[in-house]
KETI-545943 format. One record per residue (C-alpha): x, y, z; residue number from 0; residue in three letters. Coordinates in nm, 4 decimals, padded with zeros to 6 digits. Last residue first. Layout:
<pts>
((X, Y, Z), NUM, 'ALA')
...
</pts>
This chain:
<pts>
((-15.3219, 08.9412, -00.7773), 399, 'ILE')
((-15.5660, 08.8963, -00.5046), 398, 'ALA')
((-15.8986, 09.0140, -00.6600), 397, 'SER')
((-16.1973, 08.9221, -00.4261), 396, 'TRP')
((-16.5016, 08.6828, -00.4831), 395, 'GLN')
((-16.7405, 08.6601, -00.1964), 394, 'LYS')
((-16.8852, 08.3179, -00.0890), 393, 'ARG')
((-16.6478, 08.1097, -00.3085), 392, 'GLU')
((-16.3368, 08.2996, -00.1670), 391, 'ILE')
((-16.4698, 08.2500, 00.1947), 390, 'LYS')
((-16.3669, 07.8792, 00.2188), 389, 'ASP')
((-15.9955, 07.9546, 00.1070), 388, 'ILE')
((-15.9851, 08.2626, 00.3432), 387, 'SER')
((-16.0074, 08.0413, 00.6471), 386, 'ALA')
((-15.6570, 07.8978, 00.5579), 385, 'ALA')
((-15.5235, 08.2549, 00.4658), 384, 'TYR')
((-15.6466, 08.3911, 00.7912), 383, 'VAL')
((-15.5311, 08.0875, 00.9849), 382, 'LEU')
((-15.1604, 08.1756, 00.8742), 381, 'PHE')
((-15.2167, 08.5270, 01.0063), 380, 'LEU')
((-15.3372, 08.3850, 01.3402), 379, 'LEU')
((-15.0088, 08.1966, 01.3680), 378, 'SER')
((-14.8402, 08.5123, 01.4566), 377, 'VAL')
((-15.0278, 08.5003, 01.7815), 376, 'THR')
((-14.7555, 08.2471, 01.8875), 375, 'THR')
((-14.7490, 07.8875, 01.9769), 374, 'TYR')
((-14.7887, 07.7497, 01.6438), 373, 'PHE')
((-14.5093, 07.9622, 01.4910), 372, 'LEU')
((-14.2588, 07.7830, 01.6862), 371, 'PHE')
((-13.9564, 07.8006, 01.4353), 370, 'ASN')
((-13.7678, 07.5942, 01.1811), 369, 'VAL')
((-14.0409, 07.3788, 01.0364), 368, 'GLY')
((-14.3333, 07.5987, 01.1532), 367, 'SER')
((-14.1825, 07.8881, 00.9365), 366, 'ASN')
((-14.1934, 07.6522, 00.6188), 365, 'PHE')
((-14.5574, 07.5735, 00.6961), 364, 'MET')
((-14.6377, 07.9342, 00.7475), 363, 'GLY')
((-14.4773, 08.0566, 00.4314), 362, 'ILE')
((-14.6535, 07.7734, 00.2338), 361, 'GLY')
((-14.9987, 07.8541, 00.3814), 360, 'ILE')
((-14.9623, 08.2420, 00.2922), 359, 'GLY')
((-14.8411, 08.1448, -00.0704), 358, 'TYR')
((-15.1331, 07.9133, -00.1100), 357, 'LEU')
((-15.3778, 08.1754, 00.0007), 356, 'CYS')
((-15.2446, 08.4097, -00.2643), 355, 'LEU')
((-15.2758, 08.1313, -00.5256), 354, 'ILE')
((-15.6416, 08.0803, -00.4251), 353, 'TYR')
((-15.7232, 08.4322, -00.4904), 352, 'SER')
((-15.6445, 08.3919, -00.8597), 351, 'ASP')
((-15.9864, 08.2244, -00.9196), 350, 'HIS')
((-16.1149, 07.9457, -01.1181), 349, 'ARG')
((-15.7557, 07.7794, -01.2084), 348, 'ARG')
((-15.6604, 07.7654, -00.8513), 347, 'VAL')
((-15.9756, 07.5590, -00.7652), 346, 'ASN')
((-15.8384, 07.2051, -00.7248), 345, 'ALA')
((-15.5005, 07.3554, -00.5503), 344, 'ALA')
((-15.7148, 07.5598, -00.3037), 343, 'ALA')
((-15.9204, 07.2567, -00.1994), 342, 'LYS')
((-15.6151, 07.0216, -00.1842), 341, 'ARG')
((-15.4210, 07.2918, 00.0280), 340, 'ILE')
((-15.7307, 07.3228, 00.2773), 339, 'ILE')
((-15.7405, 06.9526, 00.3423), 338, 'SER')
((-15.3551, 06.9180, 00.3575), 337, 'MET')
((-15.3361, 07.1600, 00.6495), 336, 'ILE')
((-15.6249, 06.9702, 00.8354), 335, 'PHE')
((-15.4721, 06.6337, 00.7727), 334, 'GLY')
((-15.1265, 06.7742, 00.8985), 333, 'LEU')
((-15.2935, 06.8797, 01.2238), 332, 'ALA')
((-15.4846, 06.5420, 01.2478), 331, 'LEU')
((-15.1630, 06.3431, 01.1725), 330, 'GLY')
((-14.9630, 06.5294, 01.4238), 329, 'LEU')
((-15.2219, 06.4728, 01.6985), 328, 'GLY')
((-15.2403, 06.1152, 01.6242), 327, 'ILE')
((-14.8572, 06.0617, 01.5864), 326, 'ILE')
((-14.8198, 06.1853, 01.9402), 325, 'GLY')
((-14.9764, 06.4873, 02.1073), 324, 'GLN')
((-14.6706, 06.6480, 02.3017), 323, 'GLU')
((-14.3787, 06.5071, 02.1291), 322, 'VAL')
((-14.5433, 06.4900, 01.7870), 321, 'TRP')
((-14.6654, 06.8313, 01.8279), 320, 'LEU')
((-14.3148, 06.9525, 01.8934), 319, 'GLN')
((-14.1712, 06.7549, 01.5968), 318, 'LEU')
((-14.4304, 06.9377, 01.3574), 317, 'TYR')
((-14.3911, 07.2790, 01.5268), 316, 'ASP')
((-14.0126, 07.2873, 01.4931), 315, 'ASN')
((-13.8308, 07.5519, 01.6981), 314, 'HIS')
((-13.8386, 07.2818, 01.9785), 313, 'LEU')
((-13.9687, 07.5162, 02.2239), 312, 'HIS')
((-13.8846, 07.6689, 02.5556), 311, 'ARG')
((-13.5223, 07.6324, 02.4532), 310, 'PHE')
((-13.3119, 07.8133, 02.7301), 309, 'GLU')
((-13.1095, 07.5322, 02.8709), 308, 'GLY')
((-12.8009, 07.5375, 02.6413), 307, 'HIS')
((-12.6519, 07.3216, 02.3689), 306, 'SER')
((-12.3258, 07.2134, 02.1985), 305, 'LEU')
((-12.3444, 06.8343, 02.1620), 304, 'ILE')
((-12.0901, 06.6289, 02.3459), 303, 'ASN')
((-12.3481, 06.3330, 02.3294), 302, 'TYR')
((-12.3844, 06.3289, 02.7083), 301, 'ASP')
((-12.4305, 06.7055, 02.7049), 300, 'LEU')
((-12.7033, 06.6897, 02.4482), 299, 'ALA')
((-12.8610, 06.3913, 02.6696), 298, 'LEU')
((-12.8703, 06.6215, 02.9673), 297, 'ARG')
((-13.0250, 06.8969, 02.7459), 296, 'HIS')
((-13.3005, 06.6432, 02.6278), 295, 'ILE')
((-13.3788, 06.5813, 02.9911), 294, 'ILE')
((-13.3861, 06.9417, 03.0796), 293, 'PRO')
((-13.6043, 06.9788, 02.7666), 292, 'PHE')
((-13.8857, 06.7374, 02.8833), 291, 'LEU')
((-14.0474, 06.9835, 03.1250), 290, 'ILE')
((-14.0691, 07.2763, 02.8790), 289, 'LYS')
((-14.1807, 07.0105, 02.6209), 288, 'PHE')
((-14.4912, 06.9196, 02.8184), 287, 'GLN')
((-14.7158, 07.1927, 02.6673), 286, 'GLY')
((-14.9884, 06.9158, 02.6027), 285, 'LEU')
((-14.8986, 06.5806, 02.7079), 284, 'GLY')
((-14.6266, 06.3086, 02.6582), 283, 'TYR')
((-14.7175, 06.1875, 02.3214), 282, 'GLY')
((-15.0049, 05.9499, 02.2244), 281, 'ILE')
((-14.8422, 05.7180, 01.9620), 280, 'ILE')
((-14.4714, 05.8093, 01.9802), 279, 'TRP')
((-14.4394, 05.7749, 02.3640), 278, 'LYS')
((-14.1079, 05.5966, 02.4070), 277, 'LYS')
((-13.9844, 05.6542, 02.0451), 276, 'PRO')
((-14.0345, 06.0329, 02.0690), 275, 'ILE')
((-13.7731, 06.1060, 02.3282), 274, 'VAL')
((-13.4393, 05.9287, 02.2360), 273, 'GLU')
((-13.4002, 05.9308, 01.8525), 272, 'LYS')
((-13.6426, 06.1905, 01.7238), 271, 'ILE')
((-13.5648, 06.4281, 02.0237), 270, 'THR')
((-13.1937, 06.3803, 01.9727), 269, 'LEU')
((-13.2106, 06.4582, 01.6092), 268, 'MET')
((-13.4189, 06.7659, 01.6559), 267, 'TRP')
((-13.1835, 06.8938, 01.9322), 266, 'VAL')
((-12.8946, 06.8366, 01.6891), 265, 'HIS')
((-13.0653, 07.0347, 01.4055), 264, 'PHE')
((-13.1460, 07.3166, 01.6395), 263, 'ARG')
((-12.7868, 07.3680, 01.7413), 262, 'LEU')
((-12.6439, 07.3237, 01.3927), 261, 'GLN')
((-12.3441, 07.5013, 01.5304), 260, 'ASN')
((-12.1130, 07.5849, 01.2456), 259, 'LYS')
((-12.3591, 07.5854, 00.9630), 258, 'VAL')
((-12.6405, 07.7544, 01.1308), 257, 'TRP')
((-12.3915, 08.0276, 01.2766), 256, 'PHE')
((-12.2330, 08.0622, 00.9302), 255, 'LEU')
((-12.5815, 08.1318, 00.7571), 254, 'ILE')
((-12.6650, 08.4034, 01.0306), 253, 'ASN')
((-12.3338, 08.5588, 00.9466), 252, 'ASP')
((-12.3802, 08.5651, 00.5863), 251, 'TRP')
((-12.7389, 08.6900, 00.5998), 250, 'TYR')
((-12.7377, 08.9950, 00.3653), 249, 'LEU')
((-12.4442, 08.8456, 00.1389), 248, 'ILE')
((-12.6148, 08.5043, 00.1400), 247, 'PRO')
((-12.9494, 08.6558, 00.0208), 246, 'PHE')
((-12.8050, 08.9156, -00.2431), 245, 'LEU')
((-12.6864, 08.6299, -00.4741), 244, 'LEU')
((-13.0108, 08.4492, -00.4776), 243, 'LEU')
((-13.1985, 08.7719, -00.5072), 242, 'PHE')
((-12.9628, 08.8830, -00.8055), 241, 'LEU')
((-13.0578, 08.5324, -00.9540), 240, 'CYS')
((-13.4367, 08.6112, -00.9025), 239, 'ILE')
((-13.3873, 08.9503, -01.0862), 238, 'ILE')
((-13.2181, 08.7725, -01.3779), 237, 'ILE')
((-13.5034, 08.5254, -01.3976), 236, 'ALA')
((-13.7503, 08.8095, -01.4225), 235, 'ILE')
((-13.5655, 08.9630, -01.6934), 234, 'ILE')
((-13.5679, 08.6434, -01.8855), 233, 'LEU')
((-13.9355, 08.5882, -01.7830), 232, 'ARG')
((-14.0642, 08.9113, -01.9736), 231, 'GLY')
((-14.3709, 08.8046, -02.1314), 230, 'THR')
((-14.4967, 08.5900, -01.8240), 229, 'GLY')
((-14.4638, 08.8839, -01.5858), 228, 'PHE')
((-14.6810, 08.7699, -01.2951), 227, 'ARG')
((-14.5632, 08.4112, -01.2799), 226, 'ARG')
((-14.1931, 08.4851, -01.2355), 225, 'TYR')
((-14.2666, 08.7581, -01.0203), 224, 'LEU')
((-14.4929, 08.5645, -00.7941), 223, 'TYR')
((-14.2437, 08.2591, -00.7672), 222, 'ILE')
((-13.9523, 08.5074, -00.6753), 221, 'SER')
((-14.1603, 08.6676, -00.4101), 220, 'LEU')
((-14.2548, 08.3410, -00.2698), 219, 'ILE')
((-13.9004, 08.2211, -00.2551), 218, 'ILE')
((-13.7650, 08.5304, -00.1060), 217, 'TYR')
((-14.0412, 08.5389, 00.1703), 216, 'ALA')
((-13.9742, 08.1688, 00.2418), 215, 'PRO')
((-13.6105, 08.2112, 00.3076), 214, 'ILE')
((-13.6437, 08.5580, 00.4971), 213, 'ALA')
((-13.9042, 08.4042, 00.7557), 212, 'GLY')
((-13.7090, 08.1394, 00.9081), 211, 'GLY')
((-13.3679, 08.2945, 00.8042), 210, 'LEU')
((-13.3857, 08.5703, 01.0946), 209, 'ALA')
((-13.2031, 08.9214, 01.0608), 208, 'ASP')
((-13.5222, 09.0947, 01.1652), 207, 'ALA')
((-13.3585, 09.3982, 00.9875), 206, 'LEU')
((-13.3703, 09.2092, 00.6518), 205, 'TYR')
((-13.7400, 09.1127, 00.7143), 204, 'ILE')
((-13.8098, 09.4838, 00.7832), 203, 'GLY')
((-13.6368, 09.6147, 00.4675), 202, 'ILE')
((-13.8138, 09.3480, 00.2964), 201, 'PHE')
((-14.1495, 09.4976, 00.3846), 200, 'LEU')
((-14.0390, 09.8468, 00.2541), 199, 'LEU')
((-13.9331, 09.6878, -00.0777), 198, 'PRO')
((-14.2970, 09.5235, -00.0883), 197, 'ILE')
((-14.4614, 09.8431, -00.0601), 196, 'CYS')
((-14.5263, 09.8969, -00.4421), 195, 'PHE')
((-14.7275, 09.5615, -00.4385), 194, 'VAL')
((-14.9788, 09.7339, -00.2347), 193, 'TRP')
((-15.1180, 09.9102, -00.5248), 192, 'LYS')
((-15.2819, 09.5923, -00.6663), 191, 'LYS')
((-15.2563, 09.2925, -00.4644), 190, 'ARG')
((-14.9264, 09.0944, -00.3827), 189, 'LEU')
((-14.9027, 09.2847, -00.0571), 188, 'PHE')
((-15.1354, 09.0371, 00.1340), 187, 'ALA')
((-14.8995, 08.7631, 00.0156), 186, 'PRO')
((-14.6165, 08.9289, 00.2214), 185, 'LEU')
((-14.7858, 08.9424, 00.5551), 184, 'SER')
((-14.6572, 08.6029, 00.6551), 183, 'LEU')
((-14.3036, 08.7051, 00.5748), 182, 'ALA')
((-14.3551, 09.0110, 00.7868), 181, 'LEU')
((-14.4899, 08.8426, 01.0912), 180, 'LEU')
((-14.2399, 08.5358, 01.0773), 179, 'SER')
((-13.9401, 08.7919, 01.0681), 178, 'SER')
((-14.0844, 08.9717, 01.3767), 177, 'ALA')
((-14.1504, 08.6338, 01.5377), 176, 'MET')
((-13.7778, 08.5388, 01.4839), 175, 'ASN')
((-13.6669, 08.8695, 01.6030), 174, 'THR')
((-13.8048, 08.8418, 01.9569), 173, 'ASN')
((-14.1013, 08.9405, 02.1372), 172, 'ASP')
((-14.2917, 09.1296, 01.8948), 171, 'THR')
((-14.3540, 09.5055, 01.8831), 170, 'PHE')
((-14.0557, 09.5628, 01.6519), 169, 'GLY')
((-13.7927, 09.2876, 01.7137), 168, 'PRO')
((-13.4875, 09.4919, 01.5948), 167, 'CYS')
((-13.1696, 09.3880, 01.7642), 166, 'ILE')
((-12.8574, 09.5999, 01.7116), 165, 'VAL')
((-12.5627, 09.4250, 01.8908), 164, 'ARG')
((-12.3608, 09.6330, 02.1606), 163, 'ASP')
((-12.6566, 09.8076, 02.2301), 162, 'MET')
((-12.7200, 10.1875, 02.2938), 161, 'LYS')
((-13.0710, 10.3198, 02.3724), 160, 'ILE')
((-13.2723, 10.6203, 02.3050), 159, 'TYR')
((-13.5915, 10.5818, 02.4692), 158, 'HIS')
((-13.9470, 10.7119, 02.4220), 157, 'VAL')
((-14.2527, 10.7120, 02.6166), 156, 'TRP')
((-14.0608, 10.8012, 02.9421), 155, 'GLY')
((-14.2147, 11.1484, 02.9919), 154, 'GLY')
((-14.1837, 11.2448, 02.6184), 153, 'LEU')
((-13.8106, 11.1680, 02.6108), 152, 'TYR')
((-13.5528, 10.9410, 02.7784), 151, 'THR')
((-13.1696, 10.9408, 02.7239), 150, 'SER')
((-12.8795, 10.7239, 02.6949), 149, 'ILE')
((-13.0322, 10.3929, 02.8276), 148, 'ILE')
((-12.7650, 10.1368, 02.8132), 147, 'GLU')
((-12.8286, 09.7671, 02.6669), 146, 'TYR')
((-12.6989, 09.4307, 02.7535), 145, 'PRO')
((-12.7164, 09.1708, 02.4646), 144, 'GLN')
((-12.7128, 08.8310, 02.5626), 143, 'GLN')
((-12.9741, 08.7364, 02.2977), 142, 'TYR')
((-13.1815, 08.5316, 02.5356), 141, 'HIS')
((-13.1135, 08.7805, 02.8066), 140, 'LYS')
((-13.2462, 09.0523, 02.5930), 139, 'VAL')
((-13.5897, 08.9145, 02.5773), 138, 'ASN')
((-13.7476, 09.2548, 02.5993), 137, 'ARG')
((-13.6034, 09.5857, 02.4759), 136, 'PRO')
((-13.7703, 09.8917, 02.6614), 135, 'LEU')
((-14.1173, 09.9460, 02.5724), 134, 'PHE')
((-14.2934, 10.2732, 02.5091), 133, 'ILE')
((-14.1144, 10.3452, 02.1804), 132, 'LEU')
((-13.7533, 10.2527, 02.1384), 131, 'TRP')
((-13.5119, 10.4697, 01.9313), 130, 'VAL')
((-13.1691, 10.3205, 01.8975), 129, 'GLY')
((-13.1197, 10.3756, 01.5227), 128, 'TYR')
((-13.2179, 10.0001, 01.4410), 127, 'TYR')
((-13.5098, 10.0310, 01.6783), 126, 'GLN')
((-13.6426, 10.3281, 01.4611), 125, 'MET')
((-13.6331, 10.0975, 01.1692), 124, 'ILE')
((-13.7885, 09.8006, 01.3610), 123, 'MET')
((-14.0720, 10.0435, 01.4510), 122, 'ILE')
((-14.1153, 10.1478, 01.0808), 121, 'ALA')
((-14.1286, 09.7674, 00.9773), 120, 'THR')
((-14.3920, 09.6802, 01.2345), 119, 'GLN')
((-14.6078, 09.9719, 01.1289), 118, 'VAL')
((-14.5698, 09.8451, 00.7635), 117, 'LEU')
((-14.6668, 09.4985, 00.8640), 116, 'ALA')
((-14.9800, 09.5934, 01.0555), 115, 'LEU')
((-15.0729, 09.8241, 00.7615), 114, 'VAL')
((-15.0406, 09.5216, 00.5277), 113, 'CYS')
((-15.2355, 09.2852, 00.7676), 112, 'MET')
((-15.5187, 09.5569, 00.7703), 111, 'ALA')
((-15.5337, 09.5560, 00.4042), 110, 'ASN')
((-15.5657, 09.1761, 00.4087), 109, 'LEU')
((-15.8477, 09.2100, 00.6479), 108, 'VAL')
((-16.0244, 09.4574, 00.4324), 107, 'LYS')
((-15.9595, 09.2547, 00.1218), 106, 'ASP')
((-16.1142, 08.9606, 00.3006), 105, 'ILE')
((-16.4440, 09.1279, 00.3178), 104, 'PRO')
((-16.5999, 09.0396, 00.6685), 103, 'ILE')
((-16.9259, 08.8393, 00.6526), 102, 'LYS')
((-16.8308, 08.6366, 00.9578), 101, 'LEU')
((-16.8672, 08.2625, 00.9175), 100, 'ASN')
((-16.5205, 08.1761, 00.7980), 99, 'ILE')
((-16.3589, 08.4157, 01.0580), 98, 'PHE')
((-16.5522, 08.2489, 01.3256), 97, 'VAL')
((-16.4211, 07.9014, 01.2147), 96, 'GLN')
((-16.0591, 07.9874, 01.2253), 95, 'TYR')
((-16.0842, 08.2109, 01.5383), 94, 'PHE')
((-16.2496, 07.9228, 01.7152), 93, 'ILE')
((-15.9932, 07.6763, 01.6312), 92, 'VAL')
((-15.7166, 07.9385, 01.7458), 91, 'TYR')
((-15.8926, 07.9924, 02.0833), 90, 'ILE')
((-15.9182, 07.6336, 02.1396), 89, 'PHE')
((-15.5527, 07.5549, 02.0823), 88, 'ILE')
((-15.4579, 07.8340, 02.3116), 87, 'THR')
((-15.6930, 07.7095, 02.5887), 86, 'ASN')
((-15.5428, 07.3617, 02.5518), 85, 'MET')
((-15.1849, 07.5211, 02.5857), 84, 'THR')
((-15.2834, 07.7137, 02.8771), 83, 'ILE')
((-15.4279, 07.4176, 03.0580), 82, 'TYR')
((-15.1479, 07.1949, 02.9605), 81, 'SER')
((-14.9021, 07.4446, 03.1110), 80, 'ILE')
((-15.0672, 07.5239, 03.4296), 79, 'GLN')
((-15.2363, 07.2079, 03.5428), 78, 'THR')
((-14.9675, 06.9953, 03.4097), 77, 'TYR')
((-14.6833, 07.1788, 03.5750), 76, 'GLN')
((-14.8527, 07.1255, 03.9066), 75, 'GLU')
((-14.8403, 06.7577, 03.8226), 74, 'ALA')
((-14.4922, 06.7829, 03.7263), 73, 'ALA')
((-14.4054, 06.8762, 04.0693), 72, 'GLY')
((-14.1676, 06.5724, 04.1571), 71, 'GLN')
((-13.9518, 06.5015, 03.8598), 70, 'GLN')
((-14.0763, 06.3253, 03.5416), 69, 'MET')
((-13.8386, 06.0526, 03.4487), 68, 'ASN')
((-14.0213, 06.0460, 03.1119), 67, 'MET')
((-14.3637, 06.1757, 03.1618), 66, 'GLY')
((-14.7236, 06.0756, 03.0694), 65, 'ALA')
((-14.8885, 06.4060, 03.1788), 64, 'THR')
((-15.2493, 06.4200, 03.1933), 63, 'GLY')
((-15.5119, 06.2106, 03.0214), 62, 'ILE')
((-15.7614, 06.4971, 03.0157), 61, 'ALA')
((-15.5106, 06.7148, 02.8268), 60, 'MET')
((-15.4507, 06.4391, 02.5669), 59, 'ARG')
((-15.8426, 06.3892, 02.5510), 58, 'ILE')
((-15.8959, 06.7688, 02.4817), 57, 'LEU')
((-15.6120, 06.7732, 02.2185), 56, 'SER')
((-15.7921, 06.4725, 02.0541), 55, 'TRP')
((-16.1126, 06.6668, 02.0466), 54, 'LEU')
((-15.9452, 06.9725, 01.8878), 53, 'LEU')
((-15.7542, 06.7625, 01.6302), 52, 'PHE')
((-16.0601, 06.5868, 01.5400), 51, 'GLY')
((-16.2621, 06.8858, 01.4670), 50, 'ARG')
((-15.9757, 07.0208, 01.2690), 49, 'LEU')
((-15.9701, 06.7163, 01.0556), 48, 'TRP')
((-16.3524, 06.7321, 01.0221), 47, 'ILE')
((-16.3426, 07.0807, 00.8996), 46, 'ASN')
((-16.7011, 07.2187, 01.0095), 45, 'LYS')
((-16.6437, 07.3231, 01.3778), 44, 'ILE')
((-16.9655, 07.4397, 01.5246), 43, 'PHE')
((-17.1756, 07.1323, 01.6266), 42, 'TYR')
((-16.9031, 06.8651, 01.7407), 41, 'VAL')
((-16.6217, 07.0897, 01.8413), 40, 'ALA')
((-16.8437, 07.3588, 02.0019), 39, 'ILE')
((-17.0060, 07.0741, 02.2111), 38, 'PHE')
((-16.6699, 06.9253, 02.3003), 37, 'THR')
((-16.5379, 07.2511, 02.4238), 36, 'ILE')
((-16.8372, 07.3210, 02.6248), 35, 'LEU')
((-16.8141, 06.9705, 02.7814), 34, 'CYS')
((-16.4585, 07.0244, 02.8506), 33, 'TRP')
((-16.5154, 07.3562, 03.0268), 32, 'GLU')
((-16.7674, 07.1898, 03.2598), 31, 'ALA')
((-16.5216, 06.8999, 03.3225), 30, 'LEU')
((-16.2457, 07.1570, 03.4141), 29, 'ILE')
((-16.4854, 07.3383, 03.6746), 28, 'THR')
((-16.6043, 06.9966, 03.8286), 27, 'LYS')
((-16.2422, 06.8798, 03.8707), 26, 'GLY')
((-16.1577, 07.2154, 04.0349), 25, 'MET')
((-16.4429, 07.1871, 04.2726), 24, 'ARG')
((-16.3527, 06.8329, 04.3616), 23, 'VAL')
((-15.9794, 06.9217, 04.4145), 22, 'SER')
((-15.7413, 06.8053, 04.1442), 21, 'LEU')
((-15.4622, 06.5485, 04.2379), 20, 'HIS')
((-15.6676, 06.2713, 04.1099), 19, 'SER')
((-15.6188, 06.3733, 03.7370), 18, 'ASP')
((-15.9107, 06.4155, 03.5233), 17, 'PRO')
((-16.0034, 06.1130, 03.3243), 16, 'LEU')
((-16.3290, 05.9615, 03.4417), 15, 'VAL')
((-16.5475, 06.2553, 03.3247), 14, 'GLY')
((-16.3723, 06.2585, 02.9858), 13, 'LEU')
((-16.5314, 05.9235, 02.9028), 12, 'ILE')
((-16.8876, 06.0375, 02.9908), 11, 'ALA')
((-16.8066, 06.3655, 02.7662), 10, 'ILE')
((-16.7233, 06.1585, 02.4857), 9, 'PHE')
((-17.0420, 05.9386, 02.5290), 8, 'LEU')
((-17.2644, 06.2383, 02.5386), 7, 'LEU')
((-17.1155, 06.4121, 02.2466), 6, 'THR')
((-17.1324, 06.0843, 02.0429), 5, 'PHE')
((-17.4970, 06.0228, 02.1216), 4, 'ILE')
((-17.5837, 06.3912, 02.0399), 3, 'ILE')
((-17.3954, 06.3812, 01.6975), 2, 'LYS')
((-17.5548, 06.0492, 01.6102), 1, 'ALA')
((-17.9022, 06.2028, 01.6715), 0, 'MET')
</pts>
């Protein structure tokens, strides 16, 4: 009865929130979708933090934009960006709950993740040597790397390309996501025979040339080796030291770029100082960072900070959630993550599979701090680990 009353009251509140610029027909359509999402959140989503996050996202979309010097046309941006962002959040939440409920052996899902990562690595190796399958390089303007098609094979399905600087995104949109995908796949390789394929995985991580995935992958592999070989920890310590020495050599140019420019760090600081305080409780609205960034860009120029106008995301999911959904949305999201970590940590001695899930969650959390994992399909791999924590007790499986 309490759920029924809450659902009716929540829908009644939503009914008075749609923006006035919407037509009657569109308003009714959106309200019907909101009713469906509310019903699913209340009766289908089990995790109370995730349920609250979904409902708050819905409220934040219904409120609309709460802009800072918004230019004309922001209302149209609201209907496009906020609507897409809300649908993305809804799909992620449904995926998490459905994956928990489905009786799919976790080992098979992790095997599929391993195969996906190896295919990604194989494609990246081919791209390193100039061979591109089906698609030509995407997002090259972001990297400012023109390319030249030298030859084409198999009716246009295979291209041999020459580029000034080699870029290997695999089948993802950019190298940051390629690195994130491979790093999140690492825990799935820490099982039985798959462990022998880890060197191939790290070839792909190296080719991606992105610190966001490389750093947590190196850390997790070092922890795994140290825990796995208890009697030979001196040897493992030496291997870890070699990793630490090898890492700056492989990523020296990337590290120098971060140290010299610190572009993301400066944008984060500007966002914390100038943007968040004005709407720190409820945020500016779903997906609104794309509209806000021109303002941040102007502030960066005023402060004589090197910046450019191509940031579509903050490259920090935590800050972006705070900007768009306020401290309420950020708190609910972190509450969900902490709830699954606490459950895994409490049961880690009972079954080694919890360790594997914690590895995956740790990699995802690190990557969200320096990238935009939340806004890409790669985050589904993070949700697989999170949902697997609830599935371990239903069907035991050997992780390590």
